[in-house]
Backbone and ligand atoms as CSV (ligand in chain L), in Angstrom:
chain,resi,resn,atom,element,x,y,z
A,1,UNK,N,N,-4.272,11.626,14.928
A,1,UNK,CA,C,-4.907,11.600,13.597
A,1,UNK,C,C,-6.134,10.678,13.645
A,2,UNK,N,N,-7.269,11.160,13.144
A,2,UNK,CA,C,-8.496,10.342,13.145
A,2,UNK,C,C,-8.387,9.264,12.061
A,3,UNK,N,N,-8.994,8.122,12.327
A,3,UNK,CA,C,-8.976,7.020,11.371
A,3,UNK,C,C,-9.877,7.344,10.175
A,4,UNK,N,N,-9.372,7.139,8.976
A,4,UNK,CA,C,-10.109,7.422,7.738
A,4,UNK,C,C,-10.672,6.107,7.184
A,5,UNK,N,N,-11.970,5.931,7.282
A,5,UNK,CA,C,-12.583,4.648,6.875
A,5,UNK,C,C,-12.568,4.418,5.365
A,6,UNK,N,N,-12.131,5.409,4.601
A,6,UNK,CA,C,-12.093,5.205,3.147
A,6,UNK,C,C,-10.713,4.706,2.690
A,7,UNK,N,N,-9.770,4.489,3.638
A,7,UNK,CA,C,-8.440,4.042,3.189
A,7,UNK,C,C,-8.545,2.639,2.569
A,8,UNK,N,N,-7.573,2.334,1.702
A,8,UNK,CA,C,-7.654,1.106,0.888
A,8,UNK,C,C,-7.694,-0.159,1.742
A,9,UNK,N,N,-7.006,-0.171,2.880
A,9,UNK,CA,C,-7.006,-1.406,3.688
A,9,UNK,C,C,-8.343,-1.564,4.415
A,10,UNK,N,N,-8.993,-0.467,4.769
A,10,UNK,CA,C,-10.345,-0.552,5.341
A,10,UNK,C,C,-11.291,-1.143,4.302
A,11,UNK,N,N,-11.099,-0.759,3.057
A,11,UNK,CA,C,-11.963,-1.267,1.978
A,11,UNK,C,C,-11.694,-2.755,1.740
A,12,UNK,N,N,-10.448,-3.169,1.849
A,12,UNK,CA,C,-10.133,-4.604,1.737
A,12,UNK,C,C,-10.787,-5.360,2.889
A,13,UNK,N,N,-10.690,-4.835,4.106
A,13,UNK,CA,C,-11.297,-5.510,5.268
A,13,UNK,C,C,-12.812,-5.639,5.103
A,14,UNK,N,N,-13.436,-4.641,4.485
A,14,UNK,CA,C,-14.901,-4.695,4.268
A,14,UNK,C,C,-15.281,-5.561,3.076
A,15,UNK,N,N,-14.288,-6.055,2.345
A,15,UNK,CA,C,-14.567,-6.903,1.187
A,15,UNK,C,C,-14.932,-6.112,-0.056
A,16,UNK,N,N,-14.692,-4.799,-0.038
A,16,UNK,CA,C,-15.044,-3.962,-1.194
A,16,UNK,C,C,-13.960,-4.021,-2.278
A,17,UNK,N,N,-12.747,-4.370,-1.852
A,17,UNK,CA,C,-11.605,-4.470,-2.759
A,17,UNK,C,C,-10.998,-5.852,-2.527
A,18,UNK,N,N,-10.692,-6.597,-3.601
A,18,UNK,CA,C,-10.145,-7.949,-3.416
A,18,UNK,C,C,-8.699,-7.926,-2.938
A,19,UNK,N,N,-8.280,-9.038,-2.356
A,19,UNK,CA,C,-6.872,-9.189,-1.995
A,19,UNK,C,C,-6.499,-10.657,-2.148
A,20,UNK,N,N,-5.198,-10.908,-2.240
A,20,UNK,CA,C,-4.669,-12.290,-2.310
A,20,UNK,C,C,-4.317,-12.706,-0.890
A,21,UNK,N,N,-5.267,-13.365,-0.241
A,21,UNK,CA,C,-5.164,-13.646,1.190
A,21,UNK,C,C,-4.150,-14.754,1.492
A,22,UNK,N,N,-3.369,-14.547,2.523
A,22,UNK,CA,C,-2.433,-15.566,3.013
A,22,UNK,C,C,-2.953,-16.171,4.303
A,23,UNK,N,N,-3.506,-15.327,5.161
A,23,UNK,CA,C,-3.987,-15.781,6.472
A,23,UNK,C,C,-5.045,-14.792,6.960
A,24,UNK,N,N,-6.025,-15.336,7.693
A,24,UNK,CA,C,-7.012,-14.457,8.329
A,24,UNK,C,C,-7.472,-15.118,9.614
A,25,UNK,N,N,-7.621,-14.327,10.659
A,25,UNK,CA,C,-8.219,-14.813,11.904
A,25,UNK,C,C,-8.993,-13.658,12.527
A,26,UNK,N,N,-9.382,-13.803,13.794
A,26,UNK,CA,C,-10.210,-12.773,14.427
A,26,UNK,C,C,-9.497,-11.428,14.547
A,27,UNK,N,N,-8.173,-11.456,14.522
A,27,UNK,CA,C,-7.411,-10.250,14.842
A,27,UNK,C,C,-6.763,-9.585,13.649
A,28,UNK,N,N,-6.529,-10.352,12.600
A,28,UNK,CA,C,-5.684,-9.822,11.523
A,28,UNK,C,C,-6.013,-10.461,10.178
A,29,UNK,N,N,-5.620,-9.739,9.143
A,29,UNK,CA,C,-5.701,-10.234,7.765
A,29,UNK,C,C,-4.319,-10.045,7.143
A,30,UNK,N,N,-3.834,-11.094,6.471
A,30,UNK,CA,C,-2.546,-11.017,5.770
A,30,UNK,C,C,-2.791,-11.272,4.296
A,31,UNK,N,N,-2.211,-10.418,3.458
A,31,UNK,CA,C,-2.418,-10.549,2.003
A,31,UNK,C,C,-1.183,-10.043,1.268
A,32,UNK,N,N,-1.037,-10.500,0.020
A,32,UNK,CA,C,0.123,-10.115,-0.780
A,32,UNK,C,C,0.054,-8.633,-1.161
A,33,UNK,N,N,1.209,-7.971,-1.065
A,33,UNK,CA,C,1.312,-6.578,-1.498
A,33,UNK,C,C,1.115,-6.511,-3.009
A,34,UNK,N,N,0.392,-5.505,-3.461
A,34,UNK,CA,C,0.078,-5.364,-4.883
A,34,UNK,C,C,1.322,-4.984,-5.699
A,35,UNK,N,N,2.328,-4.452,-5.025
A,35,UNK,CA,C,3.551,-4.001,-5.696
A,35,UNK,C,C,4.755,-4.593,-4.960
A,36,UNK,N,N,4.984,-5.926,-5.145
A,36,UNK,CA,C,5.968,-6.606,-4.301
A,36,UNK,C,C,7.391,-6.088,-4.484
A,37,UNK,N,N,8.073,-5.897,-3.366
A,37,UNK,CA,C,9.454,-5.414,-3.365
A,37,UNK,C,C,10.440,-6.519,-2.992
A,38,UNK,N,N,9.944,-7.751,-2.906
A,38,UNK,CA,C,10.760,-8.935,-2.636
A,38,UNK,C,C,10.000,-10.109,-3.244
A,39,UNK,N,N,10.645,-11.275,-3.434
A,39,UNK,CA,C,9.919,-12.423,-4.000
A,39,UNK,C,C,8.636,-12.718,-3.235
A,40,UNK,N,N,8.679,-12.583,-1.930
A,40,UNK,CA,C,7.451,-12.656,-1.128
A,40,UNK,C,C,7.326,-11.344,-0.369
A,41,UNK,N,N,6.193,-10.668,-0.542
A,41,UNK,CA,C,5.949,-9.391,0.137
A,41,UNK,C,C,4.484,-9.391,0.557
A,42,UNK,N,N,4.286,-9.564,1.840
A,42,UNK,CA,C,2.930,-9.708,2.388
A,42,UNK,C,C,2.697,-8.614,3.420
A,43,UNK,N,N,1.474,-8.125,3.461
A,43,UNK,CA,C,1.076,-7.132,4.467
A,43,UNK,C,C,0.202,-7.815,5.502
A,44,UNK,N,N,0.425,-7.490,6.753
A,44,UNK,CA,C,-0.436,-7.984,7.825
A,44,UNK,C,C,-1.070,-6.780,8.487
A,45,UNK,N,N,-2.395,-6.788,8.570
A,45,UNK,CA,C,-3.112,-5.633,9.124
A,45,UNK,C,C,-4.059,-6.104,10.233
A,46,UNK,N,N,-4.190,-5.302,11.284
A,46,UNK,CA,C,-5.173,-5.648,12.313
A,46,UNK,C,C,-6.584,-5.411,11.798
A,47,UNK,N,N,-7.541,-6.122,12.367
A,47,UNK,CA,C,-8.929,-5.934,11.928
A,47,UNK,C,C,-9.537,-4.651,12.472
A,48,UNK,N,N,-8.998,-4.147,13.569
A,48,UNK,CA,C,-9.532,-2.917,14.168
A,48,UNK,C,C,-9.040,-1.676,13.440
A,49,UNK,N,N,-9.614,-0.549,13.804
A,49,UNK,CA,C,-9.311,0.726,13.143
A,49,UNK,C,C,-8.178,1.449,13.865
A,50,UNK,N,N,-6.943,1.217,13.391
A,50,UNK,CA,C,-5.765,1.859,13.969
A,50,UNK,C,C,-4.969,2.500,12.849
A,51,UNK,N,N,-4.616,3.762,13.039
A,51,UNK,CA,C,-3.942,4.520,11.987
A,51,UNK,C,C,-2.501,4.046,11.783
A,52,UNK,N,N,-1.829,3.710,12.876
A,52,UNK,CA,C,-0.381,3.477,12.812
A,52,UNK,C,C,0.038,2.576,13.961
A,53,UNK,N,N,1.304,2.195,13.980
A,53,UNK,CA,C,1.805,1.403,15.109
A,53,UNK,C,C,1.727,2.223,16.393
A,54,UNK,N,N,1.858,3.537,16.265
A,54,UNK,CA,C,1.741,4.390,17.460
A,54,UNK,C,C,0.332,4.298,18.032
A,55,UNK,N,N,-0.663,4.480,17.175
A,55,UNK,CA,C,-2.074,4.380,17.588
A,55,UNK,C,C,-2.358,2.982,18.153
A,56,UNK,N,N,-1.873,1.964,17.450
A,56,UNK,CA,C,-2.158,0.580,17.857
A,56,UNK,C,C,-1.588,0.278,19.237
A,57,UNK,N,N,-0.314,0.625,19.445
A,57,UNK,CA,C,0.330,0.274,20.718
A,57,UNK,C,C,-0.163,1.146,21.863
A,58,UNK,N,N,-0.707,2.328,21.525
A,58,UNK,CA,C,-1.224,3.207,22.589
A,58,UNK,C,C,-2.663,2.872,22.959
A,59,UNK,N,N,-3.445,2.363,22.016
A,59,UNK,CA,C,-4.894,2.272,22.272
A,59,UNK,C,C,-5.491,0.865,22.158
A,60,UNK,N,N,-4.828,-0.071,21.500
A,60,UNK,CA,C,-5.434,-1.403,21.330
A,60,UNK,C,C,-5.340,-2.199,22.630
A,61,UNK,N,N,-6.249,-3.146,22.792
A,61,UNK,CA,C,-6.223,-4.016,23.978
A,61,UNK,C,C,-5.034,-4.969,23.897
A,62,UNK,N,N,-4.663,-5.497,25.068
A,62,UNK,CA,C,-3.578,-6.486,25.102
A,62,UNK,C,C,-3.933,-7.685,24.223
A,63,UNK,N,N,-5.205,-8.060,24.223
A,63,UNK,CA,C,-5.652,-9.192,23.399
A,63,UNK,C,C,-5.463,-8.887,21.905
A,64,UNK,N,N,-5.845,-7.669,21.498
A,64,UNK,CA,C,-5.718,-7.303,20.078
A,64,UNK,C,C,-4.253,-7.259,19.664
A,65,UNK,N,N,-3.398,-6.752,20.555
A,65,UNK,CA,C,-1.966,-6.652,20.226
A,65,UNK,C,C,-1.360,-8.050,20.151
A,66,UNK,N,N,-1.672,-8.885,21.116
A,66,UNK,CA,C,-1.143,-10.250,21.089
A,66,UNK,C,C,-1.663,-10.991,19.868
A,67,UNK,N,N,-2.959,-10.852,19.599
A,67,UNK,CA,C,-3.551,-11.547,18.451
A,67,UNK,C,C,-2.912,-11.109,17.150
A,68,UNK,N,N,-2.650,-9.809,17.032
A,68,UNK,CA,C,-2.042,-9.299,15.804
A,68,UNK,C,C,-0.651,-9.889,15.611
A,69,UNK,N,N,0.186,-9.835,16.645
A,69,UNK,CA,C,1.562,-10.313,16.465
A,69,UNK,C,C,1.626,-11.831,16.322
A,70,UNK,N,N,0.701,-12.538,16.923
A,70,UNK,CA,C,0.625,-13.983,16.660
A,70,UNK,C,C,0.290,-14.221,15.184
A,71,UNK,N,N,-0.558,-13.387,14.639
A,71,UNK,CA,C,-0.932,-13.539,13.230
A,71,UNK,C,C,0.252,-13.253,12.312
A,72,UNK,N,N,1.125,-12.331,12.707
A,72,UNK,CA,C,2.335,-12.071,11.906
A,72,UNK,C,C,3.186,-13.338,11.861
A,73,UNK,N,N,3.393,-13.949,13.028
A,73,UNK,CA,C,4.175,-15.193,13.075
A,73,UNK,C,C,3.514,-16.312,12.289
A,74,UNK,N,N,2.204,-16.420,12.415
A,74,UNK,CA,C,1.474,-17.460,11.691
A,74,UNK,C,C,1.580,-17.245,10.173
A,75,UNK,N,N,1.551,-15.993,9.758
A,75,UNK,CA,C,1.679,-15.684,8.327
A,75,UNK,C,C,3.025,-16.183,7.797
A,76,UNK,N,N,4.088,-15.925,8.555
A,76,UNK,CA,C,5.423,-16.396,8.131
A,76,UNK,C,C,5.449,-17.918,8.068
A,77,UNK,N,N,4.824,-18.568,9.041
A,77,UNK,CA,C,4.800,-20.044,9.014
A,77,UNK,C,C,4.033,-20.538,7.802
A,78,UNK,N,N,2.902,-19.895,7.504
A,78,UNK,CA,C,2.110,-20.313,6.317
A,78,UNK,C,C,2.885,-20.115,5.026
A,79,UNK,N,N,3.709,-19.063,4.990
A,79,UNK,CA,C,4.506,-18.803,3.792
A,79,UNK,C,C,5.691,-19.757,3.695
A,80,UNK,N,N,6.001,-20.451,4.797
A,80,UNK,CA,C,7.094,-21.413,4.795
A,80,UNK,C,C,8.462,-20.764,4.822
A,81,UNK,N,N,8.561,-19.591,5.458
A,81,UNK,CA,C,9.822,-18.847,5.394
A,81,UNK,C,C,10.539,-18.757,6.746
A,82,UNK,N,N,10.056,-19.501,7.730
A,82,UNK,CA,C,10.667,-19.380,9.058
A,82,UNK,C,C,12.122,-19.829,9.021
A,83,UNK,N,N,12.373,-20.949,8.358
A,83,UNK,CA,C,13.737,-21.473,8.342
A,83,UNK,C,C,14.668,-20.579,7.522
A,84,UNK,N,N,14.195,-20.124,6.366
A,84,UNK,CA,C,15.052,-19.295,5.502
A,84,UNK,C,C,15.174,-17.869,6.038
A,85,UNK,N,N,14.161,-17.415,6.745
A,85,UNK,CA,C,14.203,-16.082,7.360
A,85,UNK,C,C,13.359,-15.060,6.625
A,86,UNK,N,N,13.091,-13.991,7.316
A,86,UNK,CA,C,12.239,-12.931,6.756
A,86,UNK,C,C,12.451,-11.634,7.507
A,87,UNK,N,N,11.859,-10.581,7.003
A,87,UNK,CA,C,11.982,-9.243,7.617
A,87,UNK,C,C,10.586,-8.664,7.813
A,88,UNK,N,N,10.378,-8.042,8.964
A,88,UNK,CA,C,9.108,-7.365,9.264
A,88,UNK,C,C,9.404,-5.890,9.463
A,89,UNK,N,N,8.562,-5.051,8.859
A,89,UNK,CA,C,8.821,-3.613,8.881
A,89,UNK,C,C,7.498,-2.850,8.981
A,90,UNK,N,N,7.475,-1.829,9.782
A,90,UNK,CA,C,6.278,-0.982,9.883
A,90,UNK,C,C,6.660,0.468,9.604
A,91,UNK,N,N,6.306,0.963,8.439
A,91,UNK,CA,C,6.516,2.377,8.128
A,91,UNK,C,C,5.549,3.208,8.969
A,92,UNK,N,N,6.043,4.308,9.489
A,92,UNK,CA,C,5.229,5.098,10.409
A,92,UNK,C,C,5.451,6.586,10.180
A,93,UNK,N,N,4.378,7.300,9.882
A,93,UNK,CA,C,4.437,8.756,9.771
A,93,UNK,C,C,5.247,9.225,8.572
A,94,UNK,N,N,5.542,10.528,8.568
A,94,UNK,CA,C,6.176,11.153,7.400
A,94,UNK,C,C,7.589,10.619,7.167
A,95,UNK,N,N,8.432,10.618,8.192
A,95,UNK,CA,C,9.803,10.147,7.999
A,95,UNK,C,C,9.858,8.652,7.704
A,96,UNK,N,N,8.876,7.901,8.198
A,96,UNK,CA,C,8.810,6.466,7.918
A,96,UNK,C,C,8.164,6.155,6.581
A,97,UNK,N,N,7.654,7.196,5.892
A,97,UNK,CA,C,7.029,7.064,4.574
A,97,UNK,C,C,5.837,6.109,4.602
A,98,UNK,N,N,4.997,6.256,5.599
A,98,UNK,CA,C,3.750,5.475,5.630
A,98,UNK,C,C,2.756,6.103,4.666
A,99,UNK,N,N,2.248,5.283,3.727
A,99,UNK,CA,C,1.314,5.803,2.719
A,99,UNK,C,C,-0.129,5.460,3.039
A,100,UNK,N,N,-0.378,4.283,3.582
A,100,UNK,CA,C,-1.760,3.866,3.868
A,100,UNK,C,C,-2.013,4.031,5.371
A,101,UNK,N,N,-3.001,4.846,5.753
A,101,UNK,CA,C,-3.197,5.168,7.177
A,101,UNK,C,C,-4.044,4.141,7.925
A,102,UNK,N,N,-3.704,2.868,7.734
A,102,UNK,CA,C,-4.236,1.771,8.555
A,102,UNK,C,C,-3.006,0.963,8.937
A,103,UNK,N,N,-2.757,0.804,10.226
A,103,UNK,CA,C,-1.536,0.121,10.680
A,103,UNK,C,C,-1.321,-1.188,9.925
A,104,UNK,N,N,-0.110,-1.383,9.456
A,104,UNK,CA,C,0.235,-2.627,8.773
A,104,UNK,C,C,1.711,-2.894,8.967
A,105,UNK,N,N,2.068,-4.175,8.928
A,105,UNK,CA,C,3.484,-4.517,8.837
A,105,UNK,C,C,3.706,-5.203,7.497
A,106,UNK,N,N,4.874,-4.924,6.940
A,106,UNK,CA,C,5.316,-5.595,5.719
A,106,UNK,C,C,6.125,-6.813,6.145
A,107,UNK,N,N,5.905,-7.921,5.482
A,107,UNK,CA,C,6.718,-9.127,5.700
A,107,UNK,C,C,7.386,-9.441,4.363
A,108,UNK,N,N,8.712,-9.331,4.365
A,108,UNK,CA,C,9.507,-9.579,3.152
A,108,UNK,C,C,10.259,-10.897,3.313
A,109,UNK,N,N,10.324,-11.681,2.236
A,109,UNK,CA,C,11.009,-12.971,2.314
A,109,UNK,C,C,11.233,-13.501,0.900
A,110,UNK,N,N,11.850,-14.693,0.858
A,110,UNK,CA,C,12.000,-15.382,-0.426
A,110,UNK,C,C,13.348,-15.197,-1.065
A,111,UNK,N,N,14.213,-14.382,-0.454
A,111,UNK,CA,C,15.573,-14.183,-0.952
A,111,UNK,C,C,16.370,-13.512,0.155
A,112,UNK,N,N,17.703,-13.567,0.044
A,112,UNK,CA,C,18.535,-12.820,0.990
A,112,UNK,C,C,18.257,-11.335,0.765
A,113,UNK,N,N,17.882,-10.632,1.826
A,113,UNK,CA,C,17.370,-9.272,1.689
A,113,UNK,C,C,18.450,-8.199,1.840
A,114,UNK,N,N,19.638,-8.611,2.212
A,114,UNK,CA,C,20.724,-7.628,2.326
A,114,UNK,C,C,20.587,-6.779,3.573
A,115,UNK,N,N,21.370,-5.701,3.646
A,115,UNK,CA,C,21.363,-4.881,4.845
A,115,UNK,C,C,20.016,-4.203,5.070
A,116,UNK,N,N,19.806,-3.739,6.264
A,116,UNK,CA,C,18.483,-3.248,6.666
A,116,UNK,C,C,18.022,-2.066,5.822
A,117,UNK,N,N,18.893,-1.071,5.633
A,117,UNK,CA,C,18.530,0.082,4.813
A,117,UNK,C,C,19.596,0.253,3.749
A,118,UNK,N,N,19.136,0.562,2.527
A,118,UNK,CA,C,20.124,0.760,1.457
A,118,UNK,C,C,20.414,2.238,1.301
L,1,AMP,P1,P,3.260,1.919,3.339
L,1,AMP,O1,O,4.184,2.832,2.582
L,1,AMP,O2,O,3.966,1.211,4.458
L,1,AMP,O3,O,2.003,2.630,3.796
L,1,AMP,O4,O,2.879,0.759,2.330
L,1,AMP,C1,C,1.629,0.595,1.750
L,1,AMP,C2,C,1.720,-0.636,0.884
L,1,AMP,O5,O,0.414,-0.990,0.490
L,1,AMP,C3,C,2.553,-0.491,-0.382
L,1,AMP,O6,O,3.615,-1.452,-0.384
L,1,AMP,C4,C,1.556,-0.765,-1.516
L,1,AMP,O7,O,2.120,-1.454,-2.612
L,1,AMP,C5,C,0.490,-1.574,-0.804
L,1,AMP,N1,N,-0.844,-1.531,-1.380
L,1,AMP,C6,C,-1.548,-0.437,-1.741
L,1,AMP,N2,N,-2.754,-0.787,-2.226
L,1,AMP,C7,C,-2.826,-2.140,-2.150
L,1,AMP,C8,C,-3.816,-3.109,-2.489
L,1,AMP,N3,N,-4.992,-2.755,-3.007
L,1,AMP,N4,N,-3.517,-4.416,-2.272
L,1,AMP,C9,C,-2.332,-4.794,-1.768
L,1,AMP,N5,N,-1.364,-3.918,-1.412
L,1,AMP,C10,C,-1.594,-2.618,-1.611
Protein backbone atom coordinates (compact mmCIF):
# COMPACT_ATOMS: atom_id res chain seq x y z
CA UNK A 1 0.00 0.00 0.00
CA UNK A 2 1.41 3.43 -0.96
CA UNK A 3 1.80 6.00 1.80
CA UNK A 4 -0.96 8.65 1.78
CA UNK A 5 0.52 12.03 2.74
CA UNK A 6 -2.91 13.44 3.55
CA UNK A 7 -3.45 11.10 6.54
CA UNK A 8 -4.08 12.85 9.87
CA UNK A 9 -0.77 11.82 11.47
CA UNK A 10 1.19 13.13 8.46
CA UNK A 11 -0.64 16.42 8.96
CA UNK A 12 0.26 16.44 12.66
CA UNK A 13 3.92 15.77 11.78
CA UNK A 14 3.86 18.72 9.34
CA UNK A 15 2.38 20.95 12.05
CA UNK A 16 -0.86 21.47 10.10
CA UNK A 17 -2.96 19.90 12.88
CA UNK A 18 -2.20 20.47 16.59
CA UNK A 19 -1.47 17.71 19.06
CA UNK A 20 -0.87 17.39 22.82
CA UNK A 21 2.78 16.41 22.68
CA UNK A 22 4.35 14.10 25.27
CA UNK A 23 7.73 13.50 23.65
CA UNK A 24 9.52 14.29 20.40
CA UNK A 25 12.96 13.43 19.06
CA UNK A 26 14.59 12.81 15.68
CA UNK A 27 12.77 9.51 15.22
CA UNK A 28 9.34 9.82 16.74
CA UNK A 29 6.53 12.00 18.02
CA UNK A 30 4.32 10.98 20.95
CA UNK A 31 1.01 12.73 21.64
CA UNK A 32 -2.25 12.13 23.48
CA UNK A 33 -4.99 10.28 21.60
CA UNK A 34 -7.93 12.56 20.82
CA UNK A 35 -10.37 9.85 21.97
CA UNK A 36 -8.70 8.27 25.02
CA UNK A 37 -9.66 4.69 25.85
CA UNK A 38 -7.72 4.65 29.15
CA UNK A 39 -6.79 7.33 31.73
CA UNK A 40 -3.58 7.75 29.75
CA UNK A 41 -3.73 6.97 26.02
CA UNK A 42 -0.80 8.16 23.95
CA UNK A 43 0.17 7.47 20.35
CA UNK A 44 3.77 7.14 19.28
CA UNK A 45 4.49 7.58 15.58
CA UNK A 46 7.72 7.43 13.58
CA UNK A 47 8.74 10.58 11.75
CA UNK A 48 9.22 8.69 8.48
CA UNK A 49 6.49 7.69 6.04
CA UNK A 50 5.46 4.14 6.98
CA UNK A 51 1.95 2.82 6.47
CA UNK A 52 2.01 0.08 9.11
CA UNK A 53 4.21 -2.01 11.38
CA UNK A 54 4.62 -4.35 8.42
CA UNK A 55 5.94 -1.53 6.20
CA UNK A 56 8.09 -0.17 9.04
CA UNK A 57 9.75 -3.47 9.96
CA UNK A 58 10.28 -4.41 6.31
CA UNK A 59 11.66 -1.11 5.01
CA UNK A 60 12.92 1.19 7.80
CA UNK A 61 16.61 1.36 8.69
CA UNK A 62 17.92 -0.30 11.84
CA UNK A 63 18.56 3.21 13.19
CA UNK A 64 14.97 4.32 12.55
CA UNK A 65 13.57 1.16 14.16
CA UNK A 66 15.81 1.44 17.20
CA UNK A 67 15.10 5.16 17.51
CA UNK A 68 11.36 4.58 17.31
CA UNK A 69 11.26 1.90 20.00
CA UNK A 70 13.56 3.89 22.26
CA UNK A 71 11.07 6.73 21.91
CA UNK A 72 8.23 4.42 22.99
CA UNK A 73 10.15 3.59 26.17
CA UNK A 74 11.04 7.23 26.74
CA UNK A 75 7.37 8.20 26.34
CA UNK A 76 6.39 5.75 29.10
CA UNK A 77 9.13 7.13 31.34
CA UNK A 78 7.95 10.70 30.71
CA UNK A 79 4.40 9.67 31.56
CA UNK A 80 5.69 8.17 34.82
CA UNK A 81 4.02 4.82 34.23
CA UNK A 82 6.96 2.42 34.18
CA UNK A 83 6.47 1.28 37.76
CA UNK A 84 2.67 0.98 37.55
CA UNK A 85 2.82 -0.59 34.09
CA UNK A 86 1.37 0.02 30.67
CA UNK A 87 0.30 -1.64 27.43
CA UNK A 88 1.59 -1.07 23.90
CA UNK A 89 -0.51 -2.07 20.92
CA UNK A 90 -0.22 -1.68 17.16
CA UNK A 91 -3.39 -2.20 15.14
CA UNK A 92 -2.52 -3.48 11.69
CA UNK A 93 -4.62 -3.93 8.56
CA UNK A 94 -8.28 -4.88 8.31
CA UNK A 95 -8.44 -7.56 11.02
CA UNK A 96 -6.34 -5.37 13.33
CA UNK A 97 -8.77 -2.46 12.71
CA UNK A 98 -6.08 0.05 11.79
CA UNK A 99 -7.81 3.32 10.89
CA UNK A 100 -4.94 5.76 10.33
CA UNK A 101 -2.48 4.58 7.64
CA UNK A 102 0.67 5.92 9.33
CA UNK A 103 2.35 3.37 11.61
CA UNK A 104 1.63 4.10 15.25
CA UNK A 105 1.60 2.33 18.57
CA UNK A 106 -0.95 3.02 21.27
CA UNK A 107 0.37 3.31 24.82
CA UNK A 108 -2.34 2.74 27.43
CA UNK A 109 -1.79 3.34 31.14
CA UNK A 110 -3.09 4.97 34.30
CA UNK A 111 -5.25 2.10 35.55
CA UNK A 112 -5.32 -1.69 35.69
CA UNK A 113 -6.17 -2.53 32.08
CA UNK A 114 -7.55 -6.03 32.56
CA UNK A 115 -7.10 -8.90 30.15
CA UNK A 116 -5.54 -8.32 26.75
CA UNK A 117 -8.72 -8.62 24.67
CA UNK A 118 -12.27 -8.29 25.93
P1 LIG B 1 -5.98 2.99 14.86
O1 LIG B 1 -7.34 2.36 14.88
O2 LIG B 1 -4.95 2.13 15.53
O3 LIG B 1 -5.57 3.43 13.47
O4 LIG B 1 -6.09 4.26 15.81
C1 LIG B 1 -6.08 5.58 15.37
C2 LIG B 1 -6.18 6.44 16.60
O5 LIG B 1 -5.91 7.77 16.23
C3 LIG B 1 -7.54 6.43 17.29
O6 LIG B 1 -7.39 6.00 18.65
C4 LIG B 1 -8.00 7.90 17.23
O7 LIG B 1 -8.71 8.32 18.37
C5 LIG B 1 -6.68 8.63 17.06
N1 LIG B 1 -6.74 9.93 16.41
C6 LIG B 1 -7.36 10.24 15.25
N2 LIG B 1 -7.19 11.54 14.95
C7 LIG B 1 -6.42 12.07 15.94
C8 LIG B 1 -5.90 13.36 16.22
N3 LIG B 1 -6.12 14.39 15.40
N4 LIG B 1 -5.16 13.52 17.35
C9 LIG B 1 -4.94 12.50 18.19
N5 LIG B 1 -5.40 11.24 17.97
C10 LIG B 1 -6.14 11.03 16.88
